[in-house]
Each structure stands twice: as C-alpha cells, then as structure tokens.
N, CA, C and O atoms as a GROMACS GRO file, in nm:
protein
  308
    1MET      N    1   0.068  -0.123   0.002
    1MET     CA    2   0.005   0.002   0.011
    1MET      C    3   0.082   0.132   0.000
    1MET      O    4   0.049   0.231  -0.066
    2LYS      N    5   0.188   0.118   0.075
    2LYS     CA    6   0.293   0.235   0.078
    2LYS      C    7   0.336   0.268  -0.040
    2LYS      O    8   0.324   0.382  -0.085
    3ALA      N    9   0.396   0.162  -0.109
    3ALA     CA   10   0.463   0.190  -0.250
    3ALA      C   11   0.353   0.240  -0.352
    3ALA      O   12   0.377   0.324  -0.439
    4PHE      N   13   0.233   0.180  -0.333
    4PHE     CA   14   0.134   0.213  -0.444
    4PHE      C   15   0.106   0.364  -0.419
    4PHE      O   16   0.102   0.444  -0.512
    5LEU      N   17   0.084   0.400  -0.281
    5LEU     CA   18   0.047   0.568  -0.279
    5LEU      C   19   0.170   0.640  -0.294
    5LEU      O   20   0.157   0.757  -0.333
    6ALA      N   21   0.282   0.600  -0.273
    6ALA     CA   22   0.400   0.677  -0.310
    6ALA      C   23   0.406   0.718  -0.451
    6ALA      O   24   0.457   0.824  -0.486
    7ARG      N   25   0.344   0.621  -0.544
    7ARG     CA   26   0.353   0.653  -0.693
    7ARG      C   27   0.229   0.698  -0.759
    7ARG      O   28   0.218   0.741  -0.873
    8SER      N   29   0.142   0.682  -0.677
    8SER     CA   30  -0.008   0.722  -0.726
    8SER      C   31  -0.040   0.874  -0.706
    8SER      O   32  -0.015   0.930  -0.599
    9PRO      N   33  -0.096   0.937  -0.810
    9PRO     CA   34  -0.134   1.090  -0.804
    9PRO      C   35  -0.263   1.078  -0.722
    9PRO      O   36  -0.312   1.183  -0.681
   10TRP      N   37  -0.316   0.978  -0.696
   10TRP     CA   38  -0.438   0.973  -0.617
   10TRP      C   39  -0.394   0.966  -0.492
   10TRP      O   40  -0.312   0.876  -0.473
   11GLN      N   41  -0.426   1.046  -0.384
   11GLN     CA   42  -0.416   1.034  -0.235
   11GLN      C   43  -0.541   1.033  -0.171
   11GLN      O   44  -0.611   1.134  -0.162
   12PRO      N   45  -0.573   0.914  -0.123
   12PRO     CA   46  -0.692   0.913  -0.048
   12PRO      C   47  -0.715   0.976   0.081
   12PRO      O   48  -0.616   0.987   0.154
   13ARG      N   49  -0.829   1.019   0.123
   13ARG     CA   50  -0.834   1.090   0.250
   13ARG      C   51  -0.818   0.974   0.374
   13ARG      O   52  -0.772   0.992   0.487
   14LEU      N   53  -0.872   0.848   0.312
   14LEU     CA   54  -0.849   0.735   0.421
   14LEU      C   55  -0.812   0.610   0.381
   14LEU      O   56  -0.873   0.560   0.287
   15VAL      N   57  -0.713   0.545   0.442
   15VAL     CA   58  -0.659   0.428   0.396
   15VAL      C   59  -0.678   0.326   0.514
   15VAL      O   60  -0.653   0.361   0.629
   16GLY      N   61  -0.724   0.191   0.484
   16GLY     CA   62  -0.727   0.106   0.568
   16GLY      C   63  -0.668  -0.032   0.518
   16GLY      O   64  -0.708  -0.065   0.406
   17VAL      N   65  -0.579  -0.120   0.580
   17VAL     CA   66  -0.506  -0.212   0.547
   17VAL      C   67  -0.529  -0.342   0.652
   17VAL      O   68  -0.479  -0.333   0.764
   18PHE      N   69  -0.600  -0.452   0.619
   18PHE     CA   70  -0.624  -0.549   0.728
   18PHE      C   71  -0.602  -0.689   0.663
   18PHE      O   72  -0.633  -0.728   0.550
   19GLY      N   73  -0.536  -0.757   0.771
   19GLY     CA   74  -0.518  -0.912   0.751
   19GLY      C   75  -0.652  -0.966   0.695
   19GLY      O   76  -0.760  -0.908   0.684
   20GLY      N   77  -0.612  -1.105   0.660
   20GLY     CA   78  -0.736  -1.168   0.612
   20GLY      C   79  -0.728  -1.332   0.670
   20GLY      O   80  -0.658  -1.370   0.764
   21ASN      N   81  -0.798  -1.397   0.606
   21ASN     CA   82  -0.790  -1.544   0.619
   21ASN      C   83  -0.693  -1.629   0.532
   21ASN      O   84  -0.690  -1.618   0.410
   22LEU      N   85  -0.603  -1.726   0.614
   22LEU     CA   86  -0.511  -1.792   0.562
   22LEU      C   87  -0.576  -1.941   0.577
   22LEU      O   88  -0.599  -1.998   0.683
   23ASP      N   89  -0.604  -1.995   0.430
   23ASP     CA   90  -0.645  -2.148   0.446
   23ASP      C   91  -0.590  -2.212   0.327
   23ASP      O   92  -0.649  -2.218   0.219
   24TYR      N   93  -0.471  -2.262   0.355
   24TYR     CA   94  -0.392  -2.312   0.229
   24TYR      C   95  -0.475  -2.422   0.164
   24TYR      O   96  -0.462  -2.436   0.042
   25GLN      N   97  -0.559  -2.501   0.230
   25GLN     CA   98  -0.636  -2.603   0.140
   25GLN      C   99  -0.717  -2.525   0.056
   25GLN      O  100  -0.770  -2.592  -0.033
   26ARG      N  101  -0.742  -2.412   0.055
   26ARG     CA  102  -0.837  -2.360  -0.049
   26ARG      C  103  -0.782  -2.310  -0.180
   26ARG      O  104  -0.852  -2.283  -0.278
   27TYR      N  105  -0.645  -2.299  -0.173
   27TYR     CA  106  -0.558  -2.250  -0.278
   27TYR      C  107  -0.529  -2.358  -0.385
   27TYR      O  108  -0.530  -2.479  -0.360
   28ARG      N  109  -0.507  -2.312  -0.486
   28ARG     CA  110  -0.450  -2.403  -0.606
   28ARG      C  111  -0.317  -2.437  -0.566
   28ARG      O  112  -0.253  -2.371  -0.485
   29PHE      N  113  -0.273  -2.548  -0.629
   29PHE     CA  114  -0.125  -2.587  -0.568
   29PHE      C  115  -0.018  -2.484  -0.595
   29PHE      O  116   0.065  -2.464  -0.506
   30MET      N  117  -0.010  -2.415  -0.707
   30MET     CA  118   0.086  -2.307  -0.730
   30MET      C  119   0.078  -2.195  -0.616
   30MET      O  120   0.173  -2.162  -0.546
   31ASP      N  121  -0.041  -2.145  -0.609
   31ASP     CA  122  -0.078  -2.045  -0.505
   31ASP      C  123  -0.036  -2.085  -0.360
   31ASP      O  124   0.030  -2.013  -0.286
   32ARG      N  125  -0.082  -2.202  -0.332
   32ARG     CA  126  -0.055  -2.263  -0.198
   32ARG      C  127   0.097  -2.244  -0.159
   32ARG      O  128   0.129  -2.205  -0.046
   33HIS      N  129   0.196  -2.277  -0.265
   33HIS     CA  130   0.326  -2.265  -0.259
   33HIS      C  131   0.383  -2.135  -0.250
   33HIS      O  132   0.460  -2.103  -0.160
   34ILE      N  133   0.349  -2.068  -0.334
   34ILE     CA  134   0.379  -1.922  -0.320
   34ILE      C  135   0.350  -1.855  -0.198
   34ILE      O  136   0.434  -1.788  -0.140
   35ILE      N  137   0.226  -1.873  -0.156
   35ILE     CA  138   0.206  -1.811  -0.019
   35ILE      C  139   0.279  -1.872   0.087
   35ILE      O  140   0.318  -1.808   0.184
   36ARG      N  141   0.300  -1.997   0.070
   36ARG     CA  142   0.398  -2.075   0.169
   36ARG      C  143   0.529  -1.993   0.175
   36ARG      O  144   0.580  -1.948   0.277
   37PHE      N  145   0.574  -1.982   0.050
   37PHE     CA  146   0.714  -1.919   0.038
   37PHE      C  147   0.715  -1.768   0.099
   37PHE      O  148   0.807  -1.731   0.172
   38ILE      N  149   0.623  -1.698   0.068
   38ILE     CA  150   0.602  -1.574   0.134
   38ILE      C  151   0.588  -1.567   0.280
   38ILE      O  152   0.644  -1.474   0.340
   39MET      N  153   0.513  -1.663   0.351
   39MET     CA  154   0.520  -1.696   0.488
   39MET      C  155   0.654  -1.741   0.554
   39MET      O  156   0.689  -1.716   0.669
   40THR      N  157   0.718  -1.805   0.468
   40THR     CA  158   0.864  -1.826   0.520
   40THR      C  159   0.942  -1.714   0.534
   40THR      O  160   1.010  -1.700   0.637
   41LEU      N  161   0.942  -1.621   0.433
   41LEU     CA  162   1.034  -1.493   0.438
   41LEU      C  163   0.966  -1.423   0.550
   41LEU      O  164   1.047  -1.378   0.631
   42THR      N  165   0.845  -1.402   0.580
   42THR     CA  166   0.773  -1.312   0.671
   42THR      C  167   0.754  -1.360   0.804
   42THR      O  168   0.707  -1.288   0.891
   43GLY      N  169   0.796  -1.504   0.827
   43GLY     CA  170   0.788  -1.557   0.958
   43GLY      C  171   0.633  -1.600   0.997
   43GLY      O  172   0.594  -1.615   1.113
   44GLY      N  173   0.559  -1.616   0.889
   44GLY     CA  174   0.420  -1.673   0.908
   44GLY      C  175   0.416  -1.814   0.922
   44GLY      O  176   0.517  -1.885   0.927
   45PRO      N  177   0.269  -1.865   0.930
   45PRO     CA  178   0.264  -2.000   0.949
   45PRO      C  179   0.290  -2.092   0.806
   45PRO      O  180   0.234  -2.053   0.703
   46THR      N  181   0.352  -2.181   0.804
   46THR     CA  182   0.402  -2.276   0.675
   46THR      C  183   0.334  -2.404   0.668
   46THR      O  184   0.334  -2.464   0.560
   47ASP      N  185   0.276  -2.453   0.767
   47ASP     CA  186   0.201  -2.579   0.762
   47ASP      C  187   0.090  -2.571   0.656
   47ASP      O  188  -0.005  -2.493   0.671
   48LEU      N  189   0.099  -2.644   0.560
   48LEU     CA  190  -0.014  -2.642   0.462
   48LEU      C  191  -0.154  -2.713   0.509
   48LEU      O  192  -0.241  -2.742   0.427
   49HIS      N  193  -0.166  -2.736   0.628
   49HIS     CA  194  -0.284  -2.760   0.706
   49HIS      C  195  -0.335  -2.654   0.770
   49HIS      O  196  -0.442  -2.672   0.829
   50THR      N  197  -0.278  -2.536   0.774
   50THR     CA  198  -0.303  -2.421   0.846
   50THR      C  199  -0.435  -2.342   0.797
   50THR      O  200  -0.453  -2.312   0.679
   51LYS      N  201  -0.512  -2.316   0.886
   51LYS     CA  202  -0.639  -2.245   0.855
   51LYS      C  203  -0.659  -2.136   0.975
   51LYS      O  204  -0.709  -2.171   1.082
   52ILE      N  205  -0.616  -2.002   0.951
   52ILE     CA  206  -0.619  -1.906   1.059
   52ILE      C  207  -0.684  -1.770   1.011
   52ILE      O  208  -0.661  -1.729   0.897
   53GLU      N  209  -0.756  -1.708   1.088
   53GLU     CA  210  -0.816  -1.580   1.049
   53GLU      C  211  -0.727  -1.483   1.119
   53GLU      O  212  -0.706  -1.495   1.240
   54PHE      N  213  -0.674  -1.385   1.047
   54PHE     CA  214  -0.583  -1.278   1.085
   54PHE      C  215  -0.657  -1.151   1.094
   54PHE      O  216  -0.600  -1.056   1.148
   55THR      N  217  -0.789  -1.136   1.044
   55THR     CA  218  -0.854  -1.008   1.078
   55THR      C  219  -0.876  -0.955   1.196
   55THR      O  220  -0.913  -1.032   1.286
   56ASP      N  221  -0.861  -0.833   1.221
   56ASP     CA  222  -0.906  -0.786   1.346
   56ASP      C  223  -1.023  -0.710   1.315
   56ASP      O  224  -1.023  -0.599   1.263
   57TRP      N  225  -1.136  -0.784   1.354
   57TRP     CA  226  -1.272  -0.719   1.312
   57TRP      C  227  -1.303  -0.588   1.383
   57TRP      O  228  -1.378  -0.507   1.329
   58ASP      N  229  -1.245  -0.564   1.508
   58ASP     CA  230  -1.270  -0.449   1.583
   58ASP      C  231  -1.193  -0.321   1.489
   58ASP      O  232  -1.244  -0.210   1.474
   59ARG      N  233  -1.097  -0.352   1.446
   59ARG     CA  234  -1.022  -0.249   1.346
   59ARG      C  235  -1.118  -0.210   1.234
   59ARG      O  236  -1.143  -0.093   1.203
   60VAL      N  237  -1.177  -0.332   1.168
   60VAL     CA  238  -1.242  -0.328   1.053
   60VAL      C  239  -1.374  -0.235   1.085
   60VAL      O  240  -1.398  -0.139   1.011
   61ARG      N  241  -1.458  -0.265   1.195
   61ARG     CA  242  -1.568  -0.184   1.240
   61ARG      C  243  -1.531  -0.045   1.238
   61ARG      O  244  -1.597   0.041   1.180
   62ALA      N  245  -1.416  -0.022   1.307
   62ALA     CA  246  -1.368   0.132   1.346
   62ALA      C  247  -1.344   0.187   1.205
   62ALA      O  248  -1.370   0.305   1.182
   63PHE      N  249  -1.299   0.113   1.116
   63PHE     CA  250  -1.268   0.183   0.976
   63PHE      C  251  -1.382   0.188   0.909
   63PHE      O  252  -1.392   0.285   0.834
   64ALA      N  253  -1.485   0.103   0.913
   64ALA     CA  254  -1.622   0.141   0.854
   64ALA      C  255  -1.683   0.246   0.911
   64ALA      O  256  -1.756   0.316   0.841
   65GLY      N  257  -1.662   0.275   1.044
   65GLY     CA  258  -1.725   0.395   1.111
   65GLY      C  259  -1.667   0.546   1.042
   65GLY      O  260  -1.734   0.645   1.014
   66GLN      N  261  -1.542   0.529   1.027
   66GLN     CA  262  -1.464   0.641   0.952
   66GLN      C  263  -1.504   0.647   0.811
   66GLN      O  264  -1.507   0.761   0.766
   67VAL      N  265  -1.534   0.558   0.734
   67VAL     CA  266  -1.566   0.563   0.621
   67VAL      C  267  -1.742   0.632   0.618
   67VAL      O  268  -1.783   0.715   0.537
   68ALA      N  269  -1.812   0.576   0.716
   68ALA     CA  270  -1.945   0.628   0.719
   68ALA      C  271  -1.934   0.779   0.764
   68ALA      O  272  -2.020   0.860   0.729
   69ALA      N  273  -1.828   0.814   0.840
   69ALA     CA  274  -1.831   0.960   0.874
   69ALA      C  275  -1.790   1.052   0.762
   69ALA      O  276  -1.829   1.168   0.752
   70LEU      N  277  -1.705   0.988   0.674
   70LEU     CA  278  -1.665   1.068   0.554
   70LEU      C  279  -1.793   1.085   0.463
   70LEU      O  280  -1.818   1.194   0.411
   71THR      N  281  -1.872   0.975   0.446
   71THR     CA  282  -1.987   0.977   0.330
   71THR      C  283  -2.081   1.092   0.394
   71THR      O  284  -2.134   1.177   0.323
   72ALA      N  285  -2.094   1.086   0.521
   72ALA     CA  286  -2.197   1.164   0.599
   72ALA      C  287  -2.143   1.322   0.564
   72ALA      O  288  -2.219   1.413   0.531
   73ASP      N  289  -2.002   1.334   0.578
   73ASP     CA  290  -1.948   1.486   0.561
   73ASP      C  291  -1.982   1.530   0.396
   73ASP      O  292  -2.019   1.642   0.360
   74VAL      N  293  -1.960   1.413   0.308
   74VAL     CA  294  -1.999   1.472   0.148
   74VAL      C  295  -2.142   1.476   0.130
   74VAL      O  296  -2.180   1.547   0.037
   75ALA      N  297  -2.222   1.421   0.191
   75ALA     CA  298  -2.375   1.412   0.176
   75ALA      C  299  -2.415   1.556   0.246
   75ALA      O  300  -2.507   1.617   0.190
   76GLU      N  301  -2.368   1.604   0.338
   76GLU     CA  302  -2.394   1.748   0.384
   76GLU      C  303  -2.343   1.857   0.320
   76GLU      O  304  -2.402   1.965   0.328
   77SER      N  305  -2.227   1.841   0.250
   77SER     CA  306  -2.181   1.947   0.144
   77SER      C  307  -2.275   1.986   0.040
   77SER      O  308  -2.242   2.069  -0.045
   0.00000   0.00000   0.00000
C-alpha cells in the first residue's frame, strides 16, 4: 500500500489495510506454495494444513465508522 500511494497521483483521505484469512487448502497448488514461500520469508505459518483468521474485526468496524463519517460529510456538503 505504501509503495502504491507513493507512486499514485491519487491520495485518498482514508486508507485501511487489514489481514485476512489464511486457508492453504482452499488455494490451488501453485498459489499454495507461493503463499507458503512468502510466509517463510515473513515468519508466518507454513504448515499446509493451516487455517487461521488474521482479521482484526474491531479495526474493520472502526474503519467502517470512519468511512461512514466521510460519506456523511460529503452528503452534508
């Protein structure tokens, strides 16, 4: 996200980045091993039977509230 925003002429007023679900069994063979390689590099789980939720739902709800406040500001303008 940081690299994208550094290169983009578009600068949003609000940015949110959230973890997601990691479920190796749902990925195709090549994707599974690419993700596993990335997890090896970043210190994440590499067991191909891993199924874990990384989403911080409280942060998602807080971000949704910020988005709602922005849309309310636009509606009032």
